[in-house]
N, C-alpha and C positions, 0 to 999 in steps of 0.2 A: 654626562660624559659619553663621547662617541663610541667608547669601547663597550658600554653596557646597553647602548640603544637609547632612543629618545621617546619621550611621551608614553603613550599606551603600548608602544611596541617593545618596551624594555622587559625582557623576561625576568631579569633580576628583580625589578620592582614588583612585577606581577607575582613572582614566587613569594616574596616577603609579604606582600599584601594578602595572599591566600593564608599565610600563617598568622595574620592579625597585626602585622607591623605597620606603623604609620610612617610616612616619609616626610611629614611636615617638619619644618625647621623649628628647632627649639634650642635651649641652652645645652652646651656640650655635657654638662654634669648630669643632664637628664637622659642622655643617650644610653640605650642598651646595646646598640650595634653601631660601630663606626666603620663606614666604607670610604676609604681614602685612596689616594694614588700611591701612597708610601706610608711607612710607619710614622705616626704623628710627631711633629717637632715638640720640644719640651714645653713651650707655652700651652699648646693644645693638650698635650698628654697630662699636664698638671690639673686640667679642668675635668678630666673624665672621672667617673665614679669607679671605685674598685669593682671588678667583675665585669666591666664593660668589654664586649667582644670587639676586637680590632682585627681587620683583615690583612694585616702584614706583620712580619717579624722584623726586628732590627737586623741589619746586615744583609738584607736581600739583594742589595746592589752588587754584592760579590758574585752572585749568580747571574743577575740580569745584564750586567755590562760584559760585553764580549771579551775585552782585554782582561778584566779581572777573573772571569771564568777560566780563561786560558791559563792564567797564573795558578789559579786554585787547583786545576786538574792536571797540571804539568807532570808528565812522566807516568801517569796512571793508566794510559792506554784506553781511556774512555772516549776520547775525541781524536780527530785527525791531528797530526803534528802541526802545531800552530806557533807562529812567531808574532810577537807584539812589537810593532814599530812605533817610534824609532829605537826603543831600548834594545831590541834584538837584531838590529841591522847588521852588526858585525858577525853575529852567529849565523844569520841567514846567508850573508855573503860567503862565509867560510863553507857552508853546506853546498851552496850553489856552485862554488868554484872547486869543490872537492868531490864527494861521492856522487853528486848529482850534476856534475859539470857537463856530461855528455848525454844526460837524460832528456827525454821529451816530456817533462813533467808539467802537469796542469795545476794551477793554483786558483783559489777563490779568495778574493780580497773584500773585506767588509769594514765599514766604519766601526769604531769602538762602541759607540753608544746608540746610533740610530736604528730604528726598526722598520718593519713593513717592507723589507727588501730594498730599501733606498740605497743607491750608490754602490751596489755590489757589482764586482767585475769578476769574470772568469777568464784567466790568461794562461797562455802556454809559453814556456821558455825559461831561460836562466836569469841571472842577476841583471844582465844588460836589458832584457825584455821588460823586467819589472821596473827598472830605472826609467826606461823610455816611456813607459805607461804612467810615470809619475807616482808610482806606488811607494818607492823607497823614501821619498821625501816627505810623506805625510803620515800623521798618526792613524794607524789602522791595524787590523789583524790579518795576517796572511796565513792561510791554512792549505795543507796538502789536499787536493781535490780527490774525492773518492770517485775514481773513474769507472768503476764497475758496479753501479747501483742496481738494485732490483728495479726491473722495468715492468710496467703494466701496459700491455699492447704497444710496446716500444717507447713508452713515455716514462720519464723519471717520476718517482713519488717520494714524499716524505711523510712522516707521521707526527701528528700532534697528540700527545698523551698528557692527560690532566692528573695532577698529583696534589693531594691535600696533606699539608703538614700541620699537625696539631700540637706537637711539643718538640723542643730542641734541647731541653735539659731534663734529666742528665744525659739522655740519649734521644736520638731522633725517633719520633713516632710519625709515620706517614702512611697514607693509603693511596693506592693507584686506582684510577677509574678504569673499569674494564672496557668501556667504549671510548672512542676518540675519533679524530678526523684523519682521513687519508687524502692528502692534497696532491693532485695530479697535474703535471705540467701540460700546457696547452699545445706544445709542439713536440715532435719526435726527438728523442735523445740523439745528439750529433756532436762528436768531438772534433770535427773538421774545423779549419780556421774560420770558415763562414758560420758554422754551427755554434761556435763559442761566442759569437757576437749576438746570438739570439737568446736573450735572457729567458724567454718563455719556455725554452727547452731545457733549462738548467736550474732555474729558481722557481720552486713550486709554491712559494708564498702567494696567497690569494690576492694580496694587494698588488703584486707584480703582474699576475695574470690578468687582473681586472683592467689594467691600463690599456690592453689591446682587445680583450674580449669581455663584453658586458656579462655580468652575473657569473663570473668564473667560479664562485663558491658553489654554484649548482652542479659543478662537475665533481665535487668531492664525494668520497665514499666514507662509510663508517668502518671502524676496525673489524667488526664481524663480517662485513662484506669482503674485506681483504683476506681475512682468515679463510673464508669459504673459497675464495679464488686460489689462494696458495695451496690448499689441500687438494684442489682439483688439478693443479699445475704439475705435470711430471718433471722431475729433475730439480725442482725448487725446494727451498727449505720448508719444513713443516711449521705450521702456525704455532704449535705448542712450544717448539724450540725458540722461535723468534720472540714469543711472549716472555719466556723465562729469561731470555737475554735482555729484553727491555727492562724487566723488573730488576735485574742485577745492575745494569748501567745506572738506572735512576737511583737505586739504593746506594750504590757506591758514590755517586756524585753528592748525594745528601750527607753521607758519612763524612766526606771530605769537607763539606760546608759547615758541619755541626760545630767544630771548635770556633770558627769565625763568628757564627751566630751567637754562641755562648758568650764570647768576648764582647760582642756588640751589646748584648743584653745586660752585661755587667757594668757598662759605662754609667757613671753617676747620674747623667741626665735621664737615663732610663730606669736604673735600679732605685733611684730616690723618688720616682713618681708613683702614682697609684698602681696597684697590682691588677693590671688588665689581663684579659684572656686573649691571647693571640692565635691566629691561624693564618695559613697562607695557601692560596690556590695557585699552583705553578703550572705552566704549560711547558713541557719538554718537547722540543722539536728534534726528531730522531731520523736518521737515515739507515736503511737496511741495505746491505750490498747483496750481490747475487749469491753469495755463499751463506747468507743468513746472519752475518755479523752485524751488530747494531752499533751505530756511532752517534754520539751526542753532538748536535750542532749548536743549539742555543737553548737558553732557559728564559721564559718570559714571566716575570712576577705579576704582570697585570694583563692577562690574556683577554681578548675580545669575548664578550659574553652575550652578544646579540645574534640574531638569526636573520636579520633583514638587510636589504641593500641600503646604501647610504641615502637614497631618495625615499626610503620607506615604502616603495612601490612593489617590492618583491620579498617574500619570505622563503628561505631555502630549507626544504624539508630535512635534509641531512643535518644541517646545523641546528634546526629546531629540535629534532629527535635527540641529538647528543646533548645539547646544552640545557634543554628543559629538564631532562633526567639528571644531568650533572648538578644543577642548582638545587633541585628538590632533595636529592640525596645528600648534597653537601650540608645543607642546613639541618637535615635530620641527624647526620652524624655529629655535627657540632653541638646539637641540643641547646638552642637558644632559649632565653628566659620565656616562661609561659605568661608572665605579666610584667608590666612596666616596673623596672627596678628590682625584679626578682632574680634569683640565682639561675645559673645554667641548668639544663636538664639532660646533660649527656649521659647516655647509658653505656654499660660495658658491652663489648662485642658478644654477640649471641652465637654466631656460627663457629664450629670447631675449626674450619679452615681459615679463620681470620676474616671472613667476608662480612661486610656490613652494607646493606642496600646494594648499590652498584659498585662499591669500592672493595678493594682487596688489600689487606694489611701487607705492607712491605716488611718482611722479617729481617732482623739483623744478620742472620746466617747467610743471607744472599751476598754479603760483601766479600769481595775477593781477598785472599791472603795478602796480595801485593799492597792493597790499600791499607790493610790493617798494619802491615809493617811500616808503610810510609808515614801513617799518622803517629805511630809510636816513635818512629825516628825523629819526626819533627818536634815531638814533645820534649825529647831529652837532648836535642842537638845543642841548644844553648848552654845547658849544664855541662856537657862534655867539653864544649869549646872553652868554657870558662876554666874548667879543671886543668886542661892542657895548656891554657894561655895562648890559644891560637884560633883564628877563624878559618884557617886554610883547609879546604876540602881534602887536598892531597895528604896533609899531615894527619888529619883525622882518619882517613882511610888506611894510612900506614900503621896507625895504632890499632885499628879495628877493621880488618878486611871486609867485614860484613857491611860496612858503610858503603862499599863500592856498589852494592845492589840498590842503594837508595836512589830515587829520582833526583835529577840535577836541581830541581826547584827547591830542595831542602837546604841547599847551601845558603840561602838567604833567610831561612826560617828563624 
């Protein structure tokens, strides 16, 4: 797989080989660890032995697809305001012809499914401008553009933070990796009409940057490098504040996803299969604005785990440093079997602060009260609607004014 590297350059295979694992092809029922692109389909799942470690949870597509992520996090304030087209076309038109009619707002338009920065547009203007650009007529997500991002030497950056999820039932257990990637745009940040046309000034994805500059990955920083830069930068947010906000945003997003993951695991095609041990390594792409606020942009359930260029002629030190430690610590936390067909060897956390190797436990207390209320509201919405004999949001709010505080996305819960 091109996302884990090829041949002897694959750090994933090297890490597993160091631990004694063999990558030779064998029957599924003999596997101790299944590395796949998604949770296995029922025919493959039925062949796995109980206790086999699988690298995905059911229901991850609700995080990985941009349109589903927008629906999942609707109204929680974790990501910029987002409209899913064509379903939200009338809502977007109402907003653009109402409170934003005279604004010079900037939008970022992304396909619902594609990755690596493909077909992303940054546009300025109202409904007519989006229609003229062909946005309104196609399936996509349209998000309010964060126009005041944190800049490093005048260039926009985003952060790739790695999160290990080990349980989703009865609650989420997740660990955030303390290191990560800081992806820096190749051109200065420019909101002029001409500047908006230059993707390399606005989309920091390495795949986009590499289209015009060879080995763009070599320009990336590690998270500790960014923290050192922030703490020396007068007037900017402190690194400790940004990190605490990152942990809160990640934890809240996972809390919102947990009921969906639990429902996906309860499907007969999954629950009737062998009892496998799942984990998920998620990459959260985050934007920090100039005030230190953290915004969730995307979640990648299958992040790239290689450190070399596509031609295998260059290895990027920053990627090697981050990902080699990430993989070694990942499998140490998971506690893979010590022998073929054996049980897992996961040990309890040793550090009082919840740290384990390079990971830090994301504590449930980080979740914001607004999210707790939203999840509780979604859980009882159907029962209240059935009791009152109506699905009308206005009727329910009239009966219980507290419902007025709930995010609009609960109306369809």
